[in-house]
C-alpha positions in Angstrom: -35.0 -14.1 -11.0 -32.0 -11.9 -10.7 -30.7 -13.8 -7.7 -31.2 -17.0 -9.6 -29.0 -15.8 -12.4 -26.4 -14.7 -9.8 -26.6 -18.2 -8.2 -26.1 -19.8 -11.7 -23.1 -17.6 -12.3 -21.5 -18.6 -8.9 -22.1 -22.3 -9.6 -20.5 -21.8 -13.1 -17.5 -20.1 -11.6 -17.0 -22.8 -8.9 -17.0 -25.5 -11.5 -14.4 -23.6 -13.6 -12.4 -22.9 -10.5 -12.3 -26.6 -9.5 -10.9 -27.4 -13.0 -8.3 -24.7 -12.7 -7.4 -26.0 -9.2 -7.0 -29.5 -10.5 -4.5 -28.3 -13.1 -2.7 -26.2 -10.4 -3.3 -22.9 -12.1 -2.3 -20.0 -9.8 -5.2 -17.9 -8.3 -7.5 -20.6 -9.7 -10.8 -19.1 -8.3 -9.8 -15.5 -9.1 -9.2 -16.3 -12.8 -12.2 -18.6 -12.8 -14.5 -15.8 -11.6 -13.1 -13.3 -14.2 -13.3 -15.8 -17.1 -16.6 -17.2 -15.9 -18.2 -13.8 -15.6 -17.0 -12.8 -19.1 -18.3 -16.0 -20.7 -21.6 -15.7 -18.8 -22.1 -12.1 -19.9 -21.2 -12.8 -23.5 -22.9 -16.1 -24.0 -25.7 -16.5 -21.5 -27.0 -13.2 -20.1 -25.4 -9.7 -20.1 -27.7 -8.4 -17.3 -26.2 -9.6 -14.1 -27.4 -8.3 -10.7 -24.3 -8.0 -8.5 -25.1 -5.9 -5.4 -22.3 -3.6 -4.2 -22.3 -5.3 -0.7 -21.4 -8.6 -2.4 -18.5 -7.0 -4.1 -17.3 -5.2 -0.9 -17.7 -8.4 1.2 -14.9 -10.1 -0.8 -12.6 -7.2 -0.3 -13.6 -7.0 3.4 -12.5 -10.7 3.8 -9.2 -9.8 2.2 -8.7 -7.0 4.7 -9.0 -9.4 7.5 -6.5 -11.8 5.8 -4.0 -8.9 5.4 -4.3 -8.0 9.1 -3.5 -11.6 10.1 0.0 -11.1 8.7 0.8 -8.1 10.9 2.1 -9.8 14.0 4.5 -8.1 16.4 7.7 -9.7 14.8 6.4 -8.7 11.3 5.9 -5.1 12.4 9.3 -4.8 13.9 10.8 -6.2 10.7 8.9 -3.7 8.7 10.2 -0.7 10.7 13.7 -1.9 10.2 13.1 -1.8 6.4 11.7 1.7 6.2 14.4 3.2 4.0 13.9 0.5 1.4 10.1 1.2 1.5 10.8 4.9 0.7 13.3 4.2 -2.1 11.1 1.6 -3.8 8.1 3.9 -3.6 9.9 6.9 -5.1 11.4 4.8 -7.9 8.1 3.2 -8.8 6.4 6.6 -9.0 9.2 8.0 -11.1 8.9 5.1 -13.5 5.1 5.8 -13.8 5.7 9.5 -14.6 8.4 8.5 -17.2 5.9 6.2 -18.9 3.3 9.0 -19.0 5.3 10.7 -21.7 4.8 8.1 -24.5 1.2 7.6 -23.2 0.5 11.2 -23.8 1.7 11.0 -27.4 -0.1 7.7 -28.2 -3.4 9.0 -27.0 -3.0 12.6 -28.1 -4.0 13.6 -24.6 -3.0 16.5 -22.4 -0.2 16.4 -19.8 -2.8 16.5 -17.1 -4.5 13.4 -18.5 -1.3 11.4 -19.0 0.0 12.2 -15.4 -3.3 11.4 -13.7 -3.7 8.2 -15.7 -0.2 7.0 -14.9 0.2 7.3 -11.1 -0.2 3.7 -9.7 -2.4 2.6 -6.9 -4.3 5.9 -6.6 -7.4 5.3 -8.6 -9.9 7.3 -6.5 -7.6 10.3 -5.8 -6.6 10.6 -9.5 -10.2 10.4 -10.7 -11.2 13.1 -8.2 -8.4 15.4 -9.5 -9.4 14.6 -13.1 -12.9 15.8 -12.3 -11.6 19.1 -10.9 -9.2 19.7 -13.8 -10.9 20.9 -17.0 -7.8 20.0 -19.1 -8.0 16.3 -18.1 -9.9 13.6 -19.9 -11.9 12.1 -17.1 -13.0 9.0 -19.1 -9.5 8.2 -20.2 -8.1 8.6 -16.7 -10.8 6.4 -15.2 -10.5 3.7 -17.8 -6.7 3.6 -17.7 -6.6 3.4 -13.9 -9.4 0.8 -13.7 -8.1 -1.4 -16.5 -4.7 -1.6 -14.6 -6.5 -4.1 -12.4 -6.9 -6.5 -15.3 -3.2 -6.4 -16.1 -2.2 -6.8 -12.5 -4.3 -10.0 -11.9 -3.1 -11.5 -15.3 0.6 -10.6 -15.6 1.8 -10.4 -12.0 0.8 -14.0 -11.1 2.5 -15.3 -14.2 5.8 -13.6 -13.2 5.6 -14.7 -9.5 4.6 -18.2 -10.5 8.0 -18.8 -12.1 9.8 -17.2 -9.1 8.1 -18.7 -6.1 9.4 -17.4 -2.8 11.5 -19.7 -0.8 10.5 -18.0 2.4 7.7 -19.3 4.4 4.6 -17.1 4.4 2.8 -16.2 7.6 -0.2 -17.9 6.2 1.3 -21.4 6.7 2.8 -20.7 10.2 -0.4 -20.1 12.1 -3.6 -22.1 12.6 -6.8 -21.7 10.6 -9.6 -19.6 11.9 -11.8 -22.7 12.2 -9.3 -24.3 14.5 -9.1 -21.5 17.1 -12.4 -19.7 16.7 -14.0 -18.2 19.8 -16.9 -15.8 20.3 -14.5 -13.0 21.2 -13.2 -13.1 17.6 -16.6 -11.5 16.5 -14.9 -8.3 17.6 -12.9 -8.3 14.4 -15.7 -8.1 11.8 -17.8 -5.8 14.0 -15.0 -3.4 14.7 -13.9 -3.7 11.1 -17.2 -2.6 9.8 -17.3 0.4 12.2 -13.8 1.4 11.2 -14.8 1.0 7.5 -17.7 3.4 8.0 -15.6 5.9 9.7 -12.8 5.9 7.1 -15.4 6.1 4.3 -17.0 9.1 6.0 -13.7 11.0 5.8 -13.2 9.6 2.2 -10.0 7.7 3.1 -8.7 5.5 0.3 -8.9 1.7 0.6 -11.4 2.0 3.4 -13.0 -1.4 2.8 -9.5 -3.0 3.2 -8.2 -0.9 6.1 -11.4 -1.1 8.1 -11.2 -4.9 8.9 -7.4 -4.8 8.8 -6.9 -2.5 11.8 -8.9 -4.5 14.4 -7.3 -7.7 13.1 -3.8 -6.2 13.8 -5.1 -5.0 17.2 -6.3 -8.6 17.9 -2.9 -10.0 17.0 -1.0 -7.5 19.2 -3.3 -7.8 22.3 -4.0 -11.5 22.3 -0.8 -12.8 20.7 -3.0 -15.5 19.2 -2.6 -15.0 15.4 -4.6 -17.0 12.9 -5.2 -17.2 9.2 -8.4 -17.6 7.2 -9.5 -21.0 5.9 -9.1 -21.7 2.2 -12.9 -21.6 1.7 -13.0 -18.0 2.9 -10.1 -16.9 0.7 -11.6 -18.6 -2.3 -14.9 -16.9 -1.5 -13.1 -13.5 -1.5 -11.4 -14.3 -4.7 -14.6 -15.2 -6.5 -16.5 -12.1 -5.4 -13.5 -9.9 -6.3 -13.1 -11.6 -9.6 -16.8 -11.1 -10.6 -16.3 -7.4 -9.9 -13.3 -7.3 -12.2 -15.0 -9.3 -14.9 -17.9 -6.9 -15.0 -15.5 -4.0 -15.1 -13.7 -5.5 -18.1 -16.9 -5.8 -20.2 -17.7 -2.2 -19.4 -14.2 -0.8 -20.1 -13.6 -2.3 -23.6 -16.9 -1.1 -24.9 -15.8 2.5 -24.2 -12.3 2.5 -25.6 -11.0 3.1 -29.1 -8.3 0.8 -30.6 -5.7 3.6 -30.2 -6.6 4.1 -26.5 -6.5 0.3 -25.9 -3.0 0.0 -27.4 -1.8 3.0 -25.3 -3.2 1.5 -22.1 -1.7 -1.9 -22.9 1.7 -0.5 -23.6 1.7 1.7 -20.5 0.5 -1.0 -18.1 2.8 -3.7 -19.4 5.6 -1.1 -19.3 4.8 -0.4 -15.6 4.8 -4.0 -14.6 7.9 -5.0 -16.6 9.7 -1.9 -15.5 9.0 -2.7 -11.9 10.3 -6.2 -12.4 13.6 -4.9 -13.9 13.8 -2.4 -11.1 13.4 -5.1 -8.5 15.9 -7.4 -10.2 18.5 -4.7 -10.1 17.6 -3.8 -6.5 17.9 -7.4 -5.2 21.5 -7.4 -6.4 22.4 -4.9 -3.7 20.1 -6.0 -0.9 19.1 -9.2 0.9 15.5 -9.1 -0.3 14.1 -12.0 -2.3 12.5 -11.3 -5.6 8.8 -12.4 -5.1 8.1 -10.3 -2.1 9.9 -7.2 -3.3 8.3 -7.4 -6.8 4.8 -7.6 -5.3 5.8 -4.7 -3.0 6.8 -2.6 -6.0 4.1 -3.8 -8.5 2.0 -0.8 -9.7 -1.4 -2.1 -8.6 -3.9 -1.5 -5.8 -3.4 -3.2 -2.4 -6.4 -5.6 -2.9 -5.1 -7.0 -6.2 -1.6 -7.5 -5.0 -2.5 -9.2 -1.8 -4.7 -11.7 -3.6 -1.6 -12.6 -5.7 0.6 -12.7 -2.6 -1.7 -15.1 -0.8 -0.8 -17.8 -3.3 2.7 -16.9 -4.4 4.3 -17.3 -1.0 5.3 -13.7 -0.6 5.7 -11.9 2.7 2.2 -10.4 3.1 3.1 -8.1 6.0 6.1 -6.7 4.0 4.0 -6.3 0.8 1.1 -4.6 2.6 3.5 -2.2 4.4 5.0 -1.1 1.1 1.7 -0.5 -0.5 0.2 1.2 2.5 3.1 3.6 2.6 2.6 4.3 -1.1 -1.0 5.2 -0.4 0.0 7.6 2.4 2.9 9.0 0.3 0.5 9.6 -2.7 -2.2 11.2 -0.6 0.1 13.4 1.6 2.9 14.3 -0.9 2.2 13.3 -4.5 -1.4 14.5 -4.8 -0.7 18.0 -3.4 2.3 18.4 -5.7 0.5 17.1 -8.8 -2.5 19.3 -7.9 -0.3 22.4 -7.6 1.7 21.7 -10.8 -1.4 21.0 -12.9 -3.7 23.6 -11.5 -1.2 26.5 -11.4 -1.0 26.9 -15.3 -4.7 27.1 -15.4 -4.8 29.7 -12.6 -2.2 31.8 -14.4 -4.2 31.7 -17.7 -7.3 32.9 -15.7 
């Protein structure tokens, strides 16, 4: 019975997605899955069985698609742009910390809560630190970080839709998987799953994305036969990912007060608009085009941003490299510094 309800939800989403696609709505199947899930839960049945492997499989497919963009020329181009990657990452994090100040006063929360809720693209790390810090509000940190996904998938596509990249994306330059498939390509999902399990064991962030991404990059570099996923697979990934977001939305808003909702809305819109203004200023002094650089600086997780980049014409290799660097920068530098600054006062009181 529960699988029948899930099947009905999928059919409902596909129908909505077809309508959205007919009217050329960006990220048609992603938005259709979010809206379809919300309507299904509110009107038809609020008890949906959505196994975690289903949710992860959509992100796994995205990981492969990200990897297809990392060809040798793209990697060389990325290394030439390392200083811009560092500058944009630092400026984005400084913007987030600046916006944590009004967030703290709007929610009447502690400094620890405001800082941990504001750092972008580091949901799992910030939640772990909130669990360890008695002065942090774990629920507010979790809900703020998780709800940012909603704002990313709604606002960022709207901004990029009106500033479509004039550069040609790697997706359109290479053949579809169905055109060049061979049995040797099974190496990618198999090795990707093994890599995912290894990264998950050491609790590395974004393991479900990086797992399939690494062997796809290895395939590109060794065989020099790049490919891109067919639209059906990309739409499949968007639908599963969107159902996951839709279910999160229904859970989130039932746990938030009106004051907290206002604070989260202001903070997340501030992060997105602030990143947009930062990029507009930055493009005046560099040769970067707006869409790719904005998606590179946008304060979201890698998965959400790449979904947007797939349809906006952005340089996926460039965007991925910026966000991957941010992940490493947060883990290796920001997390230790934040942990030291937030935990030291408590140690001194003890």
